[in-house]
C-alpha positions in Angstrom: -0.1 -0.1 -0.1 1.4 3.7 -0.8 0.6 6.6 1.3 -0.3 9.4 -1.2 -1.0 13.1 -0.8 -3.3 14.6 -3.6 -3.5 18.2 -3.7 -6.8 19.6 -5.1 -8.4 16.2 -4.1 -12.0 18.0 -3.5 -12.3 18.9 -7.1 -14.2 17.4 -10.0 -10.8 15.3 -11.1 -9.6 15.2 -7.8 -12.6 13.2 -6.3 -12.5 10.5 -9.0 -8.7 10.2 -8.7 -8.9 9.9 -4.8 -11.7 7.3 -5.0 -9.8 5.2 -7.7 -6.7 5.3 -5.7 -8.1 4.2 -2.6 -10.2 1.5 -4.5 -6.9 0.3 -5.6 -5.7 -0.2 -2.1 -3.9 3.0 -1.5 -4.0 5.5 1.5 -4.7 9.0 0.5 -4.7 12.5 2.1 -6.4 15.4 0.2 -5.1 18.7 0.6 -7.6 21.3 -0.7 -8.9 24.9 0.3 -11.7 23.3 2.2 -12.9 20.1 3.3 -15.6 18.5 1.1 -18.3 16.6 2.0 -18.9 14.8 -1.2 -20.3 11.3 -0.4 -17.0 9.7 -2.4 -14.7 11.5 0.0 -16.4 9.9 3.2 -13.5 8.2 5.3 -10.7 10.0 3.4 -8.1 11.8 5.3 -8.9 15.7 4.3 -6.9 18.8 5.2 -8.1 22.2 4.5 -5.1 24.4 3.4 -4.0 27.4 1.5 -1.3 25.8 -0.7 -0.4 29.2 -2.1 1.4 29.8 1.2 4.5 28.2 0.9 4.9 27.5 4.7 1.4 26.1 5.0 2.2 24.0 1.9 5.0 22.7 3.6 3.8 22.0 7.0 0.7 20.0 5.4 2.6 17.8 2.8 5.2 17.1 5.6 2.4 16.4 8.1 0.6 13.8 5.3 3.9 11.5 5.8 3.2 10.3 2.2 5.4 8.2 -0.1 3.8 9.6 -3.4 2.3 13.4 -4.3 0.0 14.2 -7.0 -0.4 17.8 -7.8 -4.1 18.5 -9.1 -4.7 22.0 -7.3 -5.4 24.8 -9.7 -7.4 27.5 -11.0 -9.0 24.9 -13.6 -10.9 26.8 -16.4 -9.0 29.2 -18.6 -10.4 32.6 -18.1 -12.4 31.9 -15.0 -10.7 34.6 -13.1 -8.5 37.5 -14.2 -5.3 36.2 -16.3 -2.5 37.6 -13.4 -4.5 35.9 -10.7 -4.5 32.6 -12.9 -0.9 32.6 -13.8 0.3 33.9 -9.8 -2.0 31.2 -8.3 -1.4 28.1 -10.4 2.4 28.8 -10.5 2.6 29.4 -6.5 0.7 26.2 -6.3 2.9 24.0 -8.5 6.2 25.4 -6.8 5.1 25.6 -3.2 3.5 21.9 -3.2 6.3 20.2 -5.4 9.0 21.9 -3.6 7.3 20.9 -0.1 7.3 17.3 -1.7 11.0 17.4 -2.2 11.8 18.9 1.2 9.5 16.5 2.8 11.4 13.4 1.3 8.5 12.2 -0.8 10.1 10.0 -3.5 7.5 10.0 -6.3 6.0 13.4 -7.6 3.7 13.8 -10.2 1.9 17.2 -11.5 -0.9 17.7 -13.6 -0.6 19.8 -16.7 -2.8 20.3 -19.6 -3.4 19.7 -23.5 -3.9 23.6 -23.5 -0.1 24.1 -23.4 -0.1 23.1 -27.3 -1.9 26.5 -28.0 -4.6 25.1 -30.0 -7.4 28.0 -30.4 -5.1 30.9 -30.4 -6.8 34.0 -31.5 -4.4 34.7 -33.9 -4.3 31.4 -35.6 -2.9 27.9 -34.9 -1.6 25.6 -37.2 0.4 22.3 -36.6 2.6 20.1 -39.1 1.0 16.8 -38.0 -1.8 14.9 -36.2 -2.4 13.4 -33.9 -0.7 15.5 -31.2 1.6 13.8 -28.8 4.5 14.6 -26.7 6.8 15.7 -29.3 4.4 18.6 -30.6 5.8 22.0 -29.8 4.3 23.9 -26.8 3.0 27.3 -27.4 0.6 28.6 -24.7 -1.4 31.9 -25.5 -3.5 32.3 -22.1 -2.3 32.2 -18.5 -3.9 29.0 -17.8 -2.0 27.3 -20.5 1.2 29.2 -19.6 0.6 28.3 -15.9 0.5 24.5 -16.7 3.5 24.8 -18.8 5.2 26.3 -15.8 4.2 23.5 -13.8 6.0 21.1 -16.1 8.9 23.5 -16.1 8.9 23.4 -12.1 9.0 19.7 -12.2 12.1 20.0 -14.6 13.8 22.6 -12.2 13.3 20.5 -9.3 14.5 17.5 -11.0 17.7 19.3 -12.1 18.1 20.2 -8.1 17.7 16.6 -7.1 18.8 14.4 -9.5 17.3 10.9 -9.5 16.8 11.1 -5.7 13.2 12.1 -6.5 11.1 10.7 -9.4 9.1 13.1 -11.3 6.5 12.8 -13.9 3.6 15.0 -15.6 0.6 14.3 -17.3 -1.7 16.2 -19.7 -5.3 14.7 -19.1 -7.8 15.5 -21.9 -11.3 17.2 -21.1 -12.2 15.3 -17.9 -15.6 13.8 -17.7 -16.7 12.8 -14.4 -18.8 9.9 -13.8 -22.0 11.7 -13.0 -21.7 13.6 -16.3 -22.4 10.4 -18.3 -25.7 10.3 -16.6 -26.6 14.0 -17.8 -24.9 16.2 -15.3 -23.1 19.4 -16.8 -19.5 19.2 -17.8 -17.0 21.9 -17.1 -18.3 24.1 -19.7 -22.0 23.8 -18.6 -23.1 21.5 -21.5 -24.0 17.8 -21.2 -21.8 15.2 -23.0 -24.8 14.5 -25.3 -25.2 18.2 -26.3 -21.2 18.2 -26.9 -21.6 15.3 -29.3 -24.8 16.8 -31.0 -23.5 20.2 -31.8 -19.8 19.8 -32.9 -19.0 23.4 -32.4 -19.0 22.7 -28.5 -16.1 20.2 -28.7 -14.1 21.8 -31.7 -12.3 24.3 -29.4 -10.8 21.5 -27.6 -10.1 19.6 -30.8 -12.6 16.8 -29.6 -10.5 15.5 -26.8 -11.9 14.0 -23.6 -11.0 11.2 -21.1 -13.1 9.7 -18.3 -11.9 10.8 -14.8 -11.8 7.0 -13.7 -9.2 6.2 -16.4 -7.2 9.3 -15.2 -7.1 7.4 -11.8 -5.9 4.2 -13.4 -3.2 6.2 -15.2 -1.8 7.5 -12.1 -1.9 4.2 -10.3 0.0 2.6 -13.0 2.4 5.4 -13.3 3.2 5.5 -9.8 4.4 1.8 -9.9 6.3 2.6 -12.9 8.1 5.7 -12.1 11.3 4.0 -10.7 11.7 2.1 -14.2 11.1 4.7 -16.7 13.1 8.0 -17.4 12.9 10.7 -14.8 10.6 13.7 -15.7 8.3 12.1 -18.3 5.3 13.9 -19.5 2.2 11.9 -20.9 -0.9 13.0 -22.7 -3.8 10.9 -20.9 -6.8 10.5 -23.2 -9.5 8.5 -24.7 -8.8 5.9 -27.6 -11.5 7.8 -29.7 -12.7 11.3 -30.3 -15.7 13.2 -28.5 -17.4 13.4 -31.9 -20.0 11.2 -33.9 -18.2 11.7 -37.3 -14.5 11.4 -38.2 -12.0 14.1 -37.2 -10.7 13.9 -40.9 -14.1 15.6 -41.5 -14.7 17.5 -38.7 -11.4 19.4 -37.9 -10.9 21.0 -41.1 -14.5 22.9 -40.7 -13.4 24.3 -37.5 -9.6 24.5 -37.7 -8.9 26.2 -40.9 -5.6 24.8 -42.9 -5.8 21.2 -41.2 -7.2 19.4 -43.9 -4.1 17.5 -45.0 -3.0 17.1 -41.5 -6.4 15.6 -40.3 -6.8 13.6 -43.2 -5.0 10.6 -41.3 -7.7 10.8 -38.3 -10.1 8.5 -39.9 -12.7 6.5 -38.1 -12.8 7.2 -34.3 -8.9 8.3 -34.2 -8.6 11.2 -31.6 -6.6 14.2 -32.1 -4.3 13.4 -29.1 -2.4 10.4 -29.0 -2.2 8.0 -25.7 0.6 5.8 -27.4 3.4 6.9 -25.1 1.4 5.8 -22.0 0.7 2.7 -23.5 4.4 2.1 -24.7 6.0 3.0 -21.5 3.4 2.1 -18.8 1.2 -0.5 -20.5 -2.0 1.5 -19.6 -5.0 2.0 -21.7 -8.3 3.7 -21.0 -11.4 1.6 -20.6 -14.2 4.1 -21.0 -15.8 5.4 -24.0 -18.6 7.9 -24.6 -20.0 5.1 -26.8 -20.4 2.7 -23.9 -21.0 5.3 -21.1 -24.2 7.0 -23.2 -25.6 3.5 -23.8 -25.3 2.9 -20.1 -27.3 5.9 -19.1 -29.6 6.4 -21.9 -32.5 8.4 -20.5 -30.6 11.3 -18.7 -27.4 11.5 -21.0 -29.5 11.6 -24.3 -32.2 14.2 -22.9 -30.9 17.9 -23.2 -33.8 19.4 -22.1 -35.0 23.1 -23.6 -32.1 24.9 -25.5 -30.8 27.8 -23.7 -27.9 30.2 -23.7 -24.5 28.3 -23.5 -21.4 29.5 -21.8 -18.3 30.3 -24.2 -16.0 27.2 -24.5 -12.7 27.7 -22.6 -10.8 24.5 -23.2 
């Protein structure tokens, strides 16, 4: 059994990650701004702490007496706060928590990044020389959220340069996270249901139709923690589903919403997604288990009922 401290454990992804790790026999301590009363966190150790305070972060992480640290805590939606607040907050959270992990002698430290570091959706235009996107694709953040996630990756690399292999590091970029209750019709992070995002491709197009089930993120982290001593230190992984969140092939859809991608998208036939998870499969032996087709079939009544149309918030992924 591994004792794991998870920052942001009360959040959307955090709750599923904590639950999944506990189900796999790990002891988990969640550090977040407030203690959550979510049913899935009952019985899980929770500590309310402001991790932007370096001293508080140091004390909380040391007090968890953990073998591994998973850093999720962040302002999680682009443009949900002023740009300077997002950058300052997320950068401080990454630096404070990972540094605290090193100082506490935690041997495995993992930070959550984001596919947005690639820069798709830039107002001045975005182009790419090949698809699908993978870990070799150049980063080009265009907003404070994406920049803060790239800074988290660079913070990991900075600490690796300080510690060598005394501490093992990794980062992962989870695609658009869909929590278990959202398959049954609960709103996703942008306020739409999964069915609405499928029925109207314009809703998923800004994120290039990427997605991942939160439970698959939990299995990824579990496998990653086991493998970290055997794989190169400081690796970065995309974590996404094996298909796209789209009813039609991306070879057809992407050129409609991302001008100039006709040739590059031509390889995305069938259900092929725009983001490759091949590296995680190759290095870790991990594969996602959940697809929107199976999950919507399992929740036919609520998942396929969108209700009356109304104003929709602007996509921020």
